[in-house]
TORKOL-4160 file (C-alpha; in steps of 0.2 Angstrom, whole numbers, padded with zeros to 4 digits, m for minus):
431
<pt num="1" X="0051" Y="0143" Z="0012"/>
<pt num="2" X="0033" Y="0140" Z="0007"/>
<pt num="3" X="0028" Y="0121" Z="0012"/>
<pt num="4" X="0014" Y="0112" Z="0002"/>
<pt num="5" X="0009" Y="0094" Z="0007"/>
<pt num="6" X="0001" Y="0083" Z="m0007"/>
<pt num="7" X="m0011" Y="0070" Z="0001"/>
<pt num="8" X="m0014" Y="0056" Z="m0010"/>
<pt num="9" X="0001" Y="0061" Z="m0022"/>
<pt num="10" X="0000" Y="0044" Z="m0029"/>
<pt num="11" X="m0013" Y="0051" Z="m0041"/>
<pt num="12" X="0002" Y="0055" Z="m0052"/>
<pt num="13" X="m0006" Y="0063" Z="m0067"/>
<pt num="14" X="m0015" Y="0075" Z="m0057"/>
<pt num="15" X="m0001" Y="0079" Z="m0045"/>
<pt num="16" X="0011" Y="0082" Z="m0061"/>
<pt num="17" X="m0002" Y="0095" Z="m0069"/>
<pt num="18" X="m0002" Y="0104" Z="m0052"/>
<pt num="19" X="0018" Y="0104" Z="m0050"/>
<pt num="20" X="0020" Y="0110" Z="m0067"/>
<pt num="21" X="0008" Y="0125" Z="m0063"/>
<pt num="22" X="0016" Y="0128" Z="m0046"/>
<pt num="23" X="0034" Y="0127" Z="m0054"/>
<pt num="24" X="0029" Y="0140" Z="m0066"/>
<pt num="25" X="0025" Y="0153" Z="m0054"/>
<pt num="26" X="0036" Y="0165" Z="m0045"/>
<pt num="27" X="0034" Y="0157" Z="m0027"/>
<pt num="28" X="0051" Y="0159" Z="m0020"/>
<pt num="29" X="0059" Y="0144" Z="m0011"/>
<pt num="30" X="0048" Y="0128" Z="m0010"/>
<pt num="31" X="0046" Y="0113" Z="0000"/>
<pt num="32" X="0036" Y="0100" Z="m0008"/>
<pt num="33" X="0030" Y="0085" Z="0003"/>
<pt num="34" X="0023" Y="0070" Z="m0006"/>
<pt num="35" X="0012" Y="0058" Z="0004"/>
<pt num="36" X="0004" Y="0042" Z="m0002"/>
<pt num="37" X="0001" Y="0025" Z="0006"/>
<pt num="38" X="0006" Y="0016" Z="m0010"/>
<pt num="39" X="0025" Y="0015" Z="m0010"/>
<pt num="40" X="0027" Y="0012" Z="m0029"/>
<pt num="41" X="0015" Y="0026" Z="m0033"/>
<pt num="42" X="0024" Y="0038" Z="m0020"/>
<pt num="43" X="0041" Y="0034" Z="m0029"/>
<pt num="44" X="0033" Y="0037" Z="m0046"/>
<pt num="45" X="0026" Y="0054" Z="m0040"/>
<pt num="46" X="0043" Y="0059" Z="m0033"/>
<pt num="47" X="0053" Y="0054" Z="m0049"/>
<pt num="48" X="0039" Y="0065" Z="m0058"/>
<pt num="49" X="0041" Y="0079" Z="m0047"/>
<pt num="50" X="0060" Y="0080" Z="m0049"/>
<pt num="51" X="0058" Y="0078" Z="m0068"/>
<pt num="52" X="0046" Y="0093" Z="m0069"/>
<pt num="53" X="0057" Y="0104" Z="m0057"/>
<pt num="54" X="0071" Y="0101" Z="m0070"/>
<pt num="55" X="0061" Y="0106" Z="m0084"/>
<pt num="56" X="0056" Y="0122" Z="m0075"/>
<pt num="57" X="0074" Y="0125" Z="m0070"/>
<pt num="58" X="0068" Y="0126" Z="m0052"/>
<pt num="59" X="0075" Y="0118" Z="m0036"/>
<pt num="60" X="0062" Y="0114" Z="m0023"/>
<pt num="61" X="0065" Y="0103" Z="m0009"/>
<pt num="62" X="0056" Y="0087" Z="m0012"/>
<pt num="63" X="0052" Y="0074" Z="0000"/>
<pt num="64" X="0042" Y="0058" Z="0001"/>
<pt num="65" X="0031" Y="0051" Z="0016"/>
<pt num="66" X="0022" Y="0035" Z="0019"/>
<pt num="67" X="0016" Y="0043" Z="0035"/>
<pt num="68" X="0004" Y="0057" Z="0034"/>
<pt num="69" X="0007" Y="0067" Z="0049"/>
<pt num="70" X="0026" Y="0070" Z="0045"/>
<pt num="71" X="0021" Y="0076" Z="0028"/>
<pt num="72" X="0009" Y="0088" Z="0036"/>
<pt num="73" X="0019" Y="0095" Z="0050"/>
<pt num="74" X="0021" Y="0114" Z="0049"/>
<pt num="75" X="0014" Y="0114" Z="0031"/>
<pt num="76" X="0007" Y="0130" Z="0024"/>
<pt num="77" X="m0004" Y="0122" Z="0012"/>
<pt num="78" X="m0012" Y="0105" Z="0009"/>
<pt num="79" X="m0019" Y="0098" Z="m0007"/>
<pt num="80" X="m0030" Y="0083" Z="m0004"/>
<pt num="81" X="m0033" Y="0072" Z="m0020"/>
<pt num="82" X="m0035" Y="0055" Z="m0011"/>
<pt num="83" X="m0046" Y="0042" Z="m0020"/>
<pt num="84" X="m0051" Y="0028" Z="m0006"/>
<pt num="85" X="m0052" Y="0011" Z="m0013"/>
<pt num="86" X="m0046" Y="0017" Z="m0031"/>
<pt num="87" X="m0051" Y="0007" Z="m0047"/>
<pt num="88" X="m0059" Y="m0008" Z="m0038"/>
<pt num="89" X="m0071" Y="0002" Z="m0027"/>
<pt num="90" X="m0076" Y="0012" Z="m0042"/>
<pt num="91" X="m0081" Y="m0004" Z="m0051"/>
<pt num="92" X="m0091" Y="m0010" Z="m0036"/>
<pt num="93" X="m0100" Y="0008" Z="m0036"/>
<pt num="94" X="m0106" Y="0003" Z="m0055"/>
<pt num="95" X="m0108" Y="m0015" Z="m0055"/>
<pt num="96" X="m0119" Y="m0017" Z="m0040"/>
<pt num="97" X="m0132" Y="m0003" Z="m0045"/>
<pt num="98" X="m0132" Y="m0009" Z="m0063"/>
<pt num="99" X="m0139" Y="m0026" Z="m0057"/>
<pt num="100" X="m0154" Y="m0016" Z="m0050"/>
<pt num="101" X="m0156" Y="m0007" Z="m0067"/>
<pt num="102" X="m0149" Y="0009" Z="m0060"/>
<pt num="103" X="m0138" Y="0019" Z="m0073"/>
<pt num="104" X="m0124" Y="0030" Z="m0069"/>
<pt num="105" X="m0112" Y="0039" Z="m0080"/>
<pt num="106" X="m0099" Y="0047" Z="m0068"/>
<pt num="107" X="m0104" Y="0041" Z="m0050"/>
<pt num="108" X="m0093" Y="0053" Z="m0040"/>
<pt num="109" X="m0104" Y="0067" Z="m0034"/>
<pt num="110" X="m0122" Y="0063" Z="m0031"/>
<pt num="111" X="m0133" Y="0047" Z="m0033"/>
<pt num="112" X="m0128" Y="0030" Z="m0024"/>
<pt num="113" X="m0110" Y="0031" Z="m0032"/>
<pt num="114" X="m0107" Y="0048" Z="m0024"/>
<pt num="115" X="m0115" Y="0043" Z="m0007"/>
<pt num="116" X="m0103" Y="0028" Z="m0005"/>
<pt num="117" X="m0088" Y="0037" Z="m0012"/>
<pt num="118" X="m0091" Y="0049" Z="0003"/>
<pt num="119" X="m0094" Y="0036" Z="0015"/>
<pt num="120" X="m0077" Y="0027" Z="0012"/>
<pt num="121" X="m0068" Y="0043" Z="0011"/>
<pt num="122" X="m0074" Y="0051" Z="0028"/>
<pt num="123" X="m0064" Y="0040" Z="0038"/>
<pt num="124" X="m0048" Y="0046" Z="0030"/>
<pt num="125" X="m0054" Y="0064" Z="0030"/>
<pt num="126" X="m0057" Y="0061" Z="0049"/>
<pt num="127" X="m0038" Y="0057" Z="0051"/>
<pt num="128" X="m0033" Y="0070" Z="0040"/>
<pt num="129" X="m0043" Y="0083" Z="0049"/>
<pt num="130" X="m0036" Y="0078" Z="0066"/>
<pt num="131" X="m0018" Y="0078" Z="0059"/>
<pt num="132" X="m0021" Y="0096" Z="0052"/>
<pt num="133" X="m0029" Y="0103" Z="0068"/>
<pt num="134" X="m0014" Y="0097" Z="0078"/>
<pt num="135" X="0002" Y="0099" Z="0067"/>
<pt num="136" X="m0003" Y="0113" Z="0055"/>
<pt num="137" X="m0019" Y="0122" Z="0061"/>
<pt num="138" X="m0016" Y="0137" Z="0051"/>
<pt num="139" X="m0014" Y="0128" Z="0034"/>
<pt num="140" X="m0026" Y="0131" Z="0020"/>
<pt num="141" X="m0033" Y="0114" Z="0014"/>
<pt num="142" X="m0038" Y="0114" Z="m0003"/>
<pt num="143" X="m0048" Y="0098" Z="m0007"/>
<pt num="144" X="m0050" Y="0092" Z="m0025"/>
<pt num="145" X="m0057" Y="0074" Z="m0019"/>
<pt num="146" X="m0075" Y="0070" Z="m0024"/>
<pt num="147" X="m0089" Y="0071" Z="m0019"/>
<pt num="148" X="m0083" Y="0089" Z="m0016"/>
<pt num="149" X="m0098" Y="0096" Z="m0007"/>
<pt num="150" X="m0100" Y="0081" Z="0006"/>
<pt num="151" X="m0081" Y="0080" Z="0009"/>
<pt num="152" X="m0079" Y="0099" Z="0012"/>
<pt num="153" X="m0095" Y="0098" Z="0023"/>
<pt num="154" X="m0088" Y="0085" Z="0033"/>
<pt num="155" X="m0071" Y="0092" Z="0034"/>
<pt num="156" X="m0078" Y="0109" Z="0041"/>
<pt num="157" X="m0089" Y="0100" Z="0054"/>
<pt num="158" X="m0073" Y="0092" Z="0060"/>
<pt num="159" X="m0066" Y="0109" Z="0064"/>
<pt num="160" X="m0054" Y="0111" Z="0050"/>
<pt num="161" X="m0051" Y="0131" Z="0050"/>
<pt num="162" X="m0046" Y="0135" Z="0033"/>
<pt num="163" X="m0054" Y="0123" Z="0020"/>
<pt num="164" X="m0060" Y="0126" Z="0002"/>
<pt num="165" X="m0065" Y="0114" Z="m0011"/>
<pt num="166" X="m0058" Y="0116" Z="m0029"/>
<pt num="167" X="m0064" Y="0111" Z="m0047"/>
<pt num="168" X="m0062" Y="0116" Z="m0064"/>
<pt num="169" X="m0079" Y="0115" Z="m0070"/>
<pt num="170" X="m0084" Y="0133" Z="m0071"/>
<pt num="171" X="m0067" Y="0138" Z="m0079"/>
<pt num="172" X="m0070" Y="0125" Z="m0093"/>
<pt num="173" X="m0087" Y="0128" Z="m0095"/>
<pt num="174" X="m0085" Y="0145" Z="m0098"/>
<pt num="175" X="m0069" Y="0141" Z="m0110"/>
<pt num="176" X="m0082" Y="0130" Z="m0120"/>
<pt num="177" X="m0096" Y="0143" Z="m0121"/>
<pt num="178" X="m0084" Y="0157" Z="m0127"/>
<pt num="179" X="m0079" Y="0145" Z="m0142"/>
<pt num="180" X="m0097" Y="0141" Z="m0145"/>
<pt num="181" X="m0103" Y="0158" Z="m0147"/>
<pt num="182" X="m0086" Y="0164" Z="m0156"/>
<pt num="183" X="m0080" Y="0176" Z="m0143"/>
<pt num="184" X="m0062" Y="0175" Z="m0135"/>
<pt num="185" X="m0063" Y="0170" Z="m0117"/>
<pt num="186" X="m0052" Y="0184" Z="m0112"/>
<pt num="187" X="m0066" Y="0196" Z="m0118"/>
<pt num="188" X="m0080" Y="0188" Z="m0108"/>
<pt num="189" X="m0086" Y="0192" Z="m0091"/>
<pt num="190" X="m0097" Y="0179" Z="m0082"/>
<pt num="191" X="m0104" Y="0175" Z="m0065"/>
<pt num="192" X="m0108" Y="0158" Z="m0059"/>
<pt num="193" X="m0115" Y="0151" Z="m0043"/>
<pt num="194" X="m0124" Y="0136" Z="m0036"/>
<pt num="195" X="m0117" Y="0119" Z="m0029"/>
<pt num="196" X="m0102" Y="0109" Z="m0036"/>
<pt num="197" X="m0105" Y="0101" Z="m0053"/>
<pt num="198" X="m0122" Y="0110" Z="m0052"/>
<pt num="199" X="m0118" Y="0129" Z="m0053"/>
<pt num="200" X="m0127" Y="0140" Z="m0065"/>
<pt num="201" X="m0120" Y="0154" Z="m0077"/>
<pt num="202" X="m0130" Y="0168" Z="m0071"/>
<pt num="203" X="m0122" Y="0181" Z="m0082"/>
<pt num="204" X="m0113" Y="0178" Z="m0098"/>
<pt num="205" X="m0107" Y="0195" Z="m0107"/>
<pt num="206" X="m0096" Y="0203" Z="m0118"/>
<pt num="207" X="m0096" Y="0223" Z="m0112"/>
<pt num="208" X="m0115" Y="0226" Z="m0113"/>
<pt num="209" X="m0119" Y="0212" Z="m0125"/>
<pt num="210" X="m0129" Y="0197" Z="m0118"/>
<pt num="211" X="m0119" Y="0182" Z="m0124"/>
<pt num="212" X="m0135" Y="0171" Z="m0120"/>
<pt num="213" X="m0142" Y="0178" Z="m0136"/>
<pt num="214" X="m0128" Y="0171" Z="m0146"/>
<pt num="215" X="m0129" Y="0155" Z="m0138"/>
<pt num="216" X="m0147" Y="0154" Z="m0142"/>
<pt num="217" X="m0143" Y="0157" Z="m0161"/>
<pt num="218" X="m0129" Y="0144" Z="m0160"/>
<pt num="219" X="m0141" Y="0131" Z="m0154"/>
<pt num="220" X="m0154" Y="0136" Z="m0166"/>
<pt num="221" X="m0141" Y="0134" Z="m0180"/>
<pt num="222" X="m0135" Y="0116" Z="m0175"/>
<pt num="223" X="m0149" Y="0103" Z="m0171"/>
<pt num="224" X="m0135" Y="0092" Z="m0164"/>
<pt num="225" X="m0133" Y="0103" Z="m0149"/>
<pt num="226" X="m0151" Y="0099" Z="m0143"/>
<pt num="227" X="m0144" Y="0081" Z="m0140"/>
<pt num="228" X="m0133" Y="0087" Z="m0125"/>
<pt num="229" X="m0141" Y="0086" Z="m0108"/>
<pt num="230" X="m0135" Y="0103" Z="m0102"/>
<pt num="231" X="m0142" Y="0112" Z="m0118"/>
<pt num="232" X="m0158" Y="0103" Z="m0114"/>
<pt num="233" X="m0157" Y="0109" Z="m0096"/>
<pt num="234" X="m0153" Y="0127" Z="m0102"/>
<pt num="235" X="m0168" Y="0128" Z="m0114"/>
<pt num="236" X="m0180" Y="0122" Z="m0100"/>
<pt num="237" X="m0172" Y="0131" Z="m0085"/>
<pt num="238" X="m0166" Y="0147" Z="m0093"/>
<pt num="239" X="m0148" Y="0145" Z="m0086"/>
<pt num="240" X="m0133" Y="0135" Z="m0092"/>
<pt num="241" X="m0127" Y="0122" Z="m0079"/>
<pt num="242" X="m0108" Y="0122" Z="m0077"/>
<pt num="243" X="m0104" Y="0104" Z="m0079"/>
<pt num="244" X="m0104" Y="0091" Z="m0092"/>
<pt num="245" X="m0118" Y="0082" Z="m0098"/>
<pt num="246" X="m0113" Y="0066" Z="m0091"/>
<pt num="247" X="m0112" Y="0074" Z="m0074"/>
<pt num="248" X="m0128" Y="0084" Z="m0075"/>
<pt num="249" X="m0138" Y="0070" Z="m0080"/>
<pt num="250" X="m0135" Y="0060" Z="m0064"/>
<pt num="251" X="m0142" Y="0074" Z="m0053"/>
<pt num="252" X="m0160" Y="0075" Z="m0059"/>
<pt num="253" X="m0173" Y="0062" Z="m0062"/>
<pt num="254" X="m0177" Y="0066" Z="m0080"/>
<pt num="255" X="m0164" Y="0056" Z="m0091"/>
<pt num="256" X="m0155" Y="0041" Z="m0084"/>
<pt num="257" X="m0170" Y="0032" Z="m0079"/>
<pt num="258" X="m0178" Y="0032" Z="m0096"/>
<pt num="259" X="m0170" Y="0023" Z="m0111"/>
<pt num="260" X="m0177" Y="0035" Z="m0124"/>
<pt num="261" X="m0168" Y="0049" Z="m0116"/>
<pt num="262" X="m0152" Y="0040" Z="m0114"/>
<pt num="263" X="m0152" Y="0037" Z="m0133"/>
<pt num="264" X="m0159" Y="0054" Z="m0138"/>
<pt num="265" X="m0145" Y="0062" Z="m0127"/>
<pt num="266" X="m0131" Y="0050" Z="m0131"/>
<pt num="267" X="m0127" Y="0047" Z="m0112"/>
<pt num="268" X="m0113" Y="0036" Z="m0110"/>
<pt num="269" X="m0119" Y="0024" Z="m0095"/>
<pt num="270" X="m0103" Y="0019" Z="m0085"/>
<pt num="271" X="m0092" Y="0031" Z="m0094"/>
<pt num="272" X="m0081" Y="0034" Z="m0078"/>
<pt num="273" X="m0075" Y="0016" Z="m0079"/>
<pt num="274" X="m0068" Y="0021" Z="m0097"/>
<pt num="275" X="m0059" Y="0035" Z="m0088"/>
<pt num="276" X="m0052" Y="0025" Z="m0074"/>
<pt num="277" X="m0044" Y="0013" Z="m0086"/>
<pt num="278" X="m0037" Y="0027" Z="m0096"/>
<pt num="279" X="m0029" Y="0035" Z="m0080"/>
<pt num="280" X="m0022" Y="0018" Z="m0075"/>
<pt num="281" X="m0014" Y="0017" Z="m0093"/>
<pt num="282" X="m0007" Y="0035" Z="m0092"/>
<pt num="283" X="0000" Y="0031" Z="m0074"/>
<pt num="284" X="0009" Y="0015" Z="m0081"/>
<pt num="285" X="0016" Y="0024" Z="m0096"/>
<pt num="286" X="0023" Y="0039" Z="m0084"/>
<pt num="287" X="0030" Y="0026" Z="m0073"/>
<pt num="288" X="0039" Y="0017" Z="m0086"/>
<pt num="289" X="0045" Y="0032" Z="m0094"/>
<pt num="290" X="0052" Y="0039" Z="m0079"/>
<pt num="291" X="0062" Y="0024" Z="m0075"/>
<pt num="292" X="0068" Y="0023" Z="m0092"/>
<pt num="293" X="0073" Y="0041" Z="m0093"/>
<pt num="294" X="0062" Y="0044" Z="m0107"/>
<pt num="295" X="0054" Y="0062" Z="m0109"/>
<pt num="296" X="0036" Y="0065" Z="m0101"/>
<pt num="297" X="0023" Y="0077" Z="m0107"/>
<pt num="298" X="0016" Y="0087" Z="m0094"/>
<pt num="299" X="0003" Y="0099" Z="m0099"/>
<pt num="300" X="m0002" Y="0115" Z="m0088"/>
<pt num="301" X="m0019" Y="0112" Z="m0080"/>
<pt num="302" X="m0025" Y="0130" Z="m0076"/>
<pt num="303" X="m0031" Y="0122" Z="m0060"/>
<pt num="304" X="m0036" Y="0135" Z="m0045"/>
<pt num="305" X="m0025" Y="0127" Z="m0031"/>
<pt num="306" X="m0009" Y="0134" Z="m0039"/>
<pt num="307" X="m0016" Y="0151" Z="m0042"/>
<pt num="308" X="m0023" Y="0152" Z="m0024"/>
<pt num="309" X="m0006" Y="0148" Z="m0017"/>
<pt num="310" X="0003" Y="0161" Z="m0027"/>
<pt num="311" X="m0010" Y="0174" Z="m0022"/>
<pt num="312" X="m0009" Y="0170" Z="m0004"/>
<pt num="313" X="0011" Y="0169" Z="m0004"/>
<pt num="314" X="0013" Y="0184" Z="m0015"/>
<pt num="315" X="m0003" Y="0195" Z="m0011"/>
<pt num="316" X="m0007" Y="0195" Z="m0029"/>
<pt num="317" X="m0026" Y="0197" Z="m0030"/>
<pt num="318" X="m0036" Y="0186" Z="m0042"/>
<pt num="319" X="m0054" Y="0178" Z="m0043"/>
<pt num="320" X="m0057" Y="0160" Z="m0042"/>
<pt num="321" X="m0071" Y="0149" Z="m0039"/>
<pt num="322" X="m0072" Y="0139" Z="m0022"/>
<pt num="323" X="m0083" Y="0128" Z="m0013"/>
<pt num="324" X="m0086" Y="0136" Z="0004"/>
<pt num="325" X="m0099" Y="0135" Z="0018"/>
<pt num="326" X="m0115" Y="0145" Z="0015"/>
<pt num="327" X="m0114" Y="0159" Z="0026"/>
<pt num="328" X="m0127" Y="0170" Z="0018"/>
<pt num="329" X="m0118" Y="0168" Z="0001"/>
<pt num="330" X="m0133" Y="0161" Z="m0008"/>
<pt num="331" X="m0148" Y="0165" Z="0005"/>
<pt num="332" X="m0160" Y="0153" Z="m0003"/>
<pt num="333" X="m0150" Y="0138" Z="m0002"/>
<pt num="334" X="m0147" Y="0129" Z="0016"/>
<pt num="335" X="m0137" Y="0139" Z="0028"/>
<pt num="336" X="m0120" Y="0129" Z="0031"/>
<pt num="337" X="m0121" Y="0119" Z="0016"/>
<pt num="338" X="m0106" Y="0120" Z="0004"/>
<pt num="339" X="m0110" Y="0131" Z="m0011"/>
<pt num="340" X="m0099" Y="0136" Z="m0026"/>
<pt num="341" X="m0096" Y="0155" Z="m0028"/>
<pt num="342" X="m0083" Y="0166" Z="m0034"/>
<pt num="343" X="m0070" Y="0172" Z="m0022"/>
<pt num="344" X="m0056" Y="0185" Z="m0020"/>
<pt num="345" X="m0039" Y="0178" Z="m0016"/>
<pt num="346" X="m0025" Y="0188" Z="m0009"/>
<pt num="347" X="m0013" Y="0188" Z="0007"/>
<pt num="348" X="m0027" Y="0188" Z="0018"/>
<pt num="349" X="m0034" Y="0171" Z="0012"/>
<pt num="350" X="m0050" Y="0166" Z="0002"/>
<pt num="351" X="m0065" Y="0178" Z="0004"/>
<pt num="352" X="m0080" Y="0171" Z="m0005"/>
<pt num="353" X="m0092" Y="0183" Z="m0013"/>
<pt num="354" X="m0111" Y="0184" Z="m0008"/>
<pt num="355" X="m0120" Y="0183" Z="m0025"/>
<pt num="356" X="m0138" Y="0183" Z="m0018"/>
<pt num="357" X="m0152" Y="0172" Z="m0021"/>
<pt num="358" X="m0152" Y="0161" Z="m0036"/>
<pt num="359" X="m0166" Y="0160" Z="m0048"/>
<pt num="360" X="m0180" Y="0149" Z="m0040"/>
<pt num="361" X="m0178" Y="0135" Z="m0052"/>
<pt num="362" X="m0160" Y="0133" Z="m0050"/>
<pt num="363" X="m0161" Y="0134" Z="m0031"/>
<pt num="364" X="m0174" Y="0121" Z="m0031"/>
<pt num="365" X="m0162" Y="0109" Z="m0040"/>
<pt num="366" X="m0148" Y="0114" Z="m0029"/>
<pt num="367" X="m0158" Y="0111" Z="m0013"/>
<pt num="368" X="m0162" Y="0093" Z="m0019"/>
<pt num="369" X="m0144" Y="0090" Z="m0022"/>
<pt num="370" X="m0139" Y="0097" Z="m0005"/>
<pt num="371" X="m0153" Y="0086" Z="0004"/>
<pt num="372" X="m0143" Y="0070" Z="m0002"/>
<pt num="373" X="m0126" Y="0078" Z="0004"/>
<pt num="374" X="m0133" Y="0084" Z="0021"/>
<pt num="375" X="m0140" Y="0066" Z="0025"/>
<pt num="376" X="m0123" Y="0058" Z="0019"/>
<pt num="377" X="m0113" Y="0069" Z="0031"/>
<pt num="378" X="m0126" Y="0066" Z="0044"/>
<pt num="379" X="m0125" Y="0048" Z="0043"/>
<pt num="380" X="m0106" Y="0049" Z="0046"/>
<pt num="381" X="m0106" Y="0061" Z="0060"/>
<pt num="382" X="m0122" Y="0053" Z="0069"/>
<pt num="383" X="m0116" Y="0035" Z="0065"/>
<pt num="384" X="m0133" Y="0032" Z="0059"/>
<pt num="385" X="m0135" Y="0018" Z="0045"/>
<pt num="386" X="m0153" Y="0023" Z="0042"/>
<pt num="387" X="m0147" Y="0040" Z="0036"/>
<pt num="388" X="m0136" Y="0031" Z="0022"/>
<pt num="389" X="m0153" Y="0024" Z="0015"/>
<pt num="390" X="m0162" Y="0040" Z="0019"/>
<pt num="391" X="m0149" Y="0050" Z="0008"/>
<pt num="392" X="m0151" Y="0038" Z="m0007"/>
<pt num="393" X="m0170" Y="0038" Z="m0005"/>
<pt num="394" X="m0170" Y="0057" Z="m0008"/>
<pt num="395" X="m0158" Y="0057" Z="m0022"/>
<pt num="396" X="m0167" Y="0063" Z="m0038"/>
<pt num="397" X="m0160" Y="0050" Z="m0051"/>
<pt num="398" X="m0161" Y="0035" Z="m0039"/>
<pt num="399" X="m0179" Y="0039" Z="m0033"/>
<pt num="400" X="m0184" Y="0042" Z="m0050"/>
<pt num="401" X="m0178" Y="0024" Z="m0055"/>
<pt num="402" X="m0180" Y="0012" Z="m0041"/>
<pt num="403" X="m0194" Y="0008" Z="m0028"/>
<pt num="404" X="m0189" Y="0011" Z="m0010"/>
<pt num="405" X="m0188" Y="m0007" Z="m0005"/>
<pt num="406" X="m0174" Y="m0010" Z="m0019"/>
<pt num="407" X="m0165" Y="0006" Z="m0013"/>
<pt num="408" X="m0163" Y="m0002" Z="0004"/>
<pt num="409" X="m0157" Y="m0019" Z="m0003"/>
<pt num="410" X="m0145" Y="m0009" Z="m0015"/>
<pt num="411" X="m0138" Y="0000" Z="0000"/>
<pt num="412" X="m0136" Y="m0016" Z="0010"/>
<pt num="413" X="m0126" Y="m0023" Z="m0004"/>
<pt num="414" X="m0115" Y="m0009" Z="m0006"/>
<pt num="415" X="m0112" Y="m0008" Z="0013"/>
<pt num="416" X="m0107" Y="m0026" Z="0012"/>
<pt num="417" X="m0096" Y="m0023" Z="m0003"/>
<pt num="418" X="m0087" Y="m0008" Z="0005"/>
<pt num="419" X="m0087" Y="m0016" Z="0022"/>
<pt num="420" X="m0069" Y="m0013" Z="0025"/>
<pt num="421" X="m0069" Y="0006" Z="0021"/>
<pt num="422" X="m0084" Y="0011" Z="0032"/>
<pt num="423" X="m0085" Y="0016" Z="0050"/>
<pt num="424" X="m0091" Y="0001" Z="0060"/>
<pt num="425" X="m0108" Y="0008" Z="0065"/>
<pt num="426" X="m0112" Y="0011" Z="0046"/>
<pt num="427" X="m0109" Y="m0008" Z="0041"/>
<pt num="428" X="m0125" Y="m0014" Z="0047"/>
<pt num="429" X="m0138" Y="m0022" Z="0034"/>
<pt num="430" X="m0156" Y="m0016" Z="0038"/>
<pt num="431" X="m0173" Y="m0021" Z="0033"/>
């Protein structure tokens, strides 16, 4: 029997999609253990799991656990989808920076929002790592929680043996690009690499045809495409970034700090707050439907975790994109940093592909991104509150908007607001 533990299973909508994918695969006997600290959300997740199992005519063993260690004991796979602080903390991440004139769109990966999301997640990850190392050391930890690079980097530093970060951005970018150039996705070959939410499409082909030529034609034929951040970045850098314009705008200093660019590129400042509200509404609808016995629509996700589990369990080889420590995979990015590369998965596990050096301009942006991640991880590992401020100081978008004194004041305000989530040594206000 394959045992899969969901940590943060109360993220019901995402849990549902993953379960629908898992139950649609030939995996043999399954045990699904659902863990969350919120009893109501955990109950809803369990009801959803049972409903989806019936829809797929499978009979997994499903259990719920308010205590994490029991859920992990002897597990083969651990899927981490926790969001520490939930909606209230996300609002803080947007509202306090906005008082300083700092614009954010998503705020979950880099920038001051990403830094503080990481800092309040790390204590939970430390407990998770300790439990895994003690009760299921050979399990694969498949992390979906953002900020991806910071979290996987921290988990690896804590000694988790088998850990990979998973994200759908490369897959959906290539789906979108294929549609844009009028070529079916299953006829396209591609290679992407970089860091999570800022990888680069290095090759985009059908047979011997370079599909970047078709992309150039599509952009020339539709001036509205020029009003997308990642089209703007592609035109200037020569390689298409693998995350939405809303995300991509936050990792560079060129856009959000300038009102004219926000207007030109139609950037939805604070967009993630709308997503949070929509997710909450969807959760409530799902909970109510399950309680009343009404049907619940669950769409397949095409996420990598179910595919990885299937490949390891059955030996079926496939290629996915994974976030893995850089052991020479991309030589012109920092050694040990977490990078996003294609990986072969089969019964032996996840084996990342060495892709070689990135184009210099792409690597330069990735290194700036990784500088923020490294300092944030170091702040937690060394319990140094100054490193928090230094991480935000070197963040491209923040540094392009605020003077350094205001950056420190902003960090003091956020430390105070997130006080209960942070490790005690990091709670200090600094001048």
